[in-house]
C-alpha positions in Angstrom: -8.9 12.2 12.3 -5.3 11.9 14.0 -2.5 12.8 12.0 -0.4 9.7 11.1 3.1 9.3 12.7 5.5 7.6 11.0 8.7 5.5 11.5 10.3 2.6 9.6 8.6 -0.9 9.7 11.2 -3.2 11.0 10.4 -7.0 12.0 9.5 -6.6 15.4 6.1 -4.7 13.1 5.7 -8.0 11.6 3.2 -9.5 14.6 1.0 -6.4 13.6 1.4 -7.5 10.0 -0.1 -10.9 10.9 -2.3 -9.6 13.2 -4.3 -7.6 10.3 -3.5 -10.7 8.0 -5.8 -12.6 10.0 -8.9 -10.6 9.4 -10.5 -12.0 5.9 -12.1 -8.3 5.3 -7.7 -7.8 4.7 -5.9 -10.9 2.8 -9.0 -11.1 0.4 -7.5 -7.6 -1.7 -4.0 -8.2 -0.9 -2.3 -11.0 -4.3 1.4 -11.5 -2.1 0.2 -11.6 1.4 -3.4 -13.4 0.8 -3.9 -15.2 3.3 -2.9 -15.0 7.0 0.7 -16.5 7.8 3.2 -17.9 10.4 5.8 -15.7 11.4 8.3 -17.8 9.6 6.9 -17.2 6.3 6.6 -13.2 7.2 9.3 -12.7 7.7 10.9 -14.7 4.4 8.6 -12.6 2.7 10.3 -9.3 4.7 13.6 -10.5 4.2 12.7 -10.7 0.5 12.1 -7.1 0.3 14.1 -6.1 2.3 17.0 -7.8 -0.5 14.5 -6.4 -3.4 15.2 -2.4 -1.5 11.9 -2.3 -0.9 11.1 0.9 1.6 8.4 -0.2 4.1 6.9 2.2 6.9 5.1 1.7 10.1 2.1 3.8 10.8 0.3 4.6 14.3 -2.7 6.5 15.3 -1.1 9.4 16.8 -2.3 9.2 20.0 -0.7 9.1 23.2 -1.8 4.8 23.0 -0.3 4.6 19.4 -2.7 2.3 18.4 -1.4 0.2 15.4 -2.8 2.6 11.8 -1.3 0.7 9.4 1.7 -0.2 7.1 3.2 1.4 3.3 5.6 0.0 1.3 7.3 1.2 -2.5 8.6 -1.9 -3.6 10.0 -3.2 -7.0 12.0 -0.3 -7.1 13.7 0.6 -11.1 16.0 2.6 -10.8 17.0 2.4 -14.6 13.6 3.7 -14.8 12.6 5.8 -11.7 9.5 3.9 -11.4 8.1 2.1 -8.4 5.2 -0.1 -7.5 2.8 1.3 -3.5 1.2 -1.2 -1.5 -0.5 -0.5 1.7 -2.2 -2.3 4.2 -4.3 -1.2 6.6 -5.2 -2.1 10.1 -9.5 -3.2 10.2 -10.2 -2.0 13.4 -8.8 1.5 11.7 -10.8 1.0 8.8 -13.0 4.3 7.4 -10.8 6.7 9.6 -9.1 8.4 6.4 -5.8 6.8 7.4 -5.4 4.9 4.0 -5.7 7.9 2.5 -2.9 9.0 4.8 -0.7 6.4 3.9 -1.0 6.4 -0.2 -0.5 10.2 0.7 3.0 9.6 2.6 3.7 7.3 -0.4 3.3 9.4 -3.2 5.1 12.6 -1.1 8.3 10.0 -0.3 8.1 8.7 -3.9 8.6 11.4 -5.6 10.2 13.8 -3.4 12.7 11.4 -1.8 12.9 8.8 -4.2 12.7 11.4 -7.3 10.3 8.2 -8.8 8.8 9.6 -12.4 6.0 7.1 -12.0 4.0 5.1 -9.6 1.7 2.7 -9.8 -0.1 0.5 -7.8 -2.5 -2.7 -8.0 -6.3 -3.3 -6.3 -8.8 -6.3 -7.1 -11.5 -4.9 -8.7 -13.9 -6.0 -5.7 -12.5 -3.7 -3.2 -14.6 -0.6 -4.1 -13.1 1.8 -1.6 -9.4 1.4 -2.9 -10.9 2.7 -6.7 -12.5 4.9 -5.2 -9.2 6.6 -3.0 -6.9 6.2 -6.1 -9.1 8.0 -8.6 -9.6 10.8 -5.9 -6.4 10.7 -6.1 -5.9 11.3 -9.2 -4.4 7.7 -10.7 -4.7 6.8 -14.0 -6.4 3.4 -14.6 -3.6 1.5 -16.9 -4.7 -1.8 -17.0 -6.5 -5.1 -16.3 -4.9 -8.2 -15.6 -7.7 -10.5 -15.7 -8.5 -12.8 -13.8 -5.7 -12.4 -12.2 -6.6 -12.8 -8.7 -8.4 -16.0 -6.9 -10.6 -15.7 -4.3 -12.3 -18.3 -2.9 -12.3 -20.6 -5.9 -12.9 -17.6 -8.0 -11.3 -15.5 -10.6 -11.3 -11.0 -10.4 -9.5 -9.5 -12.1 -6.8 -6.9 -11.3 -6.9 -3.2 -11.6 -3.2 -1.5 -12.3 -3.4 2.3 -11.6 -0.3 5.0 -11.8 0.9 7.9 -12.1 3.5 10.6 -13.1 5.8 12.8 -11.0 4.0 15.8 -13.5 0.9 14.6 -12.8 1.4 14.9 -9.4 3.0 17.8 -9.0 0.1 19.4 -11.1 -2.5 17.9 -8.6 -0.8 19.1 -6.3 -0.6 22.6 -7.2 -4.4 22.3 -7.3 -4.8 21.1 -4.1 -5.3 17.3 -4.9 
């Protein structure tokens, strides 16, 4: 497995995101970016995330070719409460290579070390077994269920909320996660 290269996500990267969202296996797991989207829609979404203080990263696979591997986002940051939400999208051509874990590891580290957040959280649809397995391996705590929150192909599914406190992250790091 290659170590990911990390840089700031820019408007030029929206074409990658647009391509990834064209895959059902990607967009069926997402709440906001739940379908293939036009470039105009993605530009509006990107501008909204930036104006809301979202911090976005682009990840490539570290090879000389620099294959696009995914994007990560720390958003809905509440400075007073020192918490924020994590989101990620992995290039479907890179599924199964461990990049989701590397992206999530980076977002966690950045959230606690750089942003000095006290808590991070994320949301996961109940049928996304890979993501559920990953966040549970990383010691996130399941905090609750948003019942019938996501509609996919005419059926409503629950969204699970997972959270982690800084003290839990520090303890997991000391134990070698």
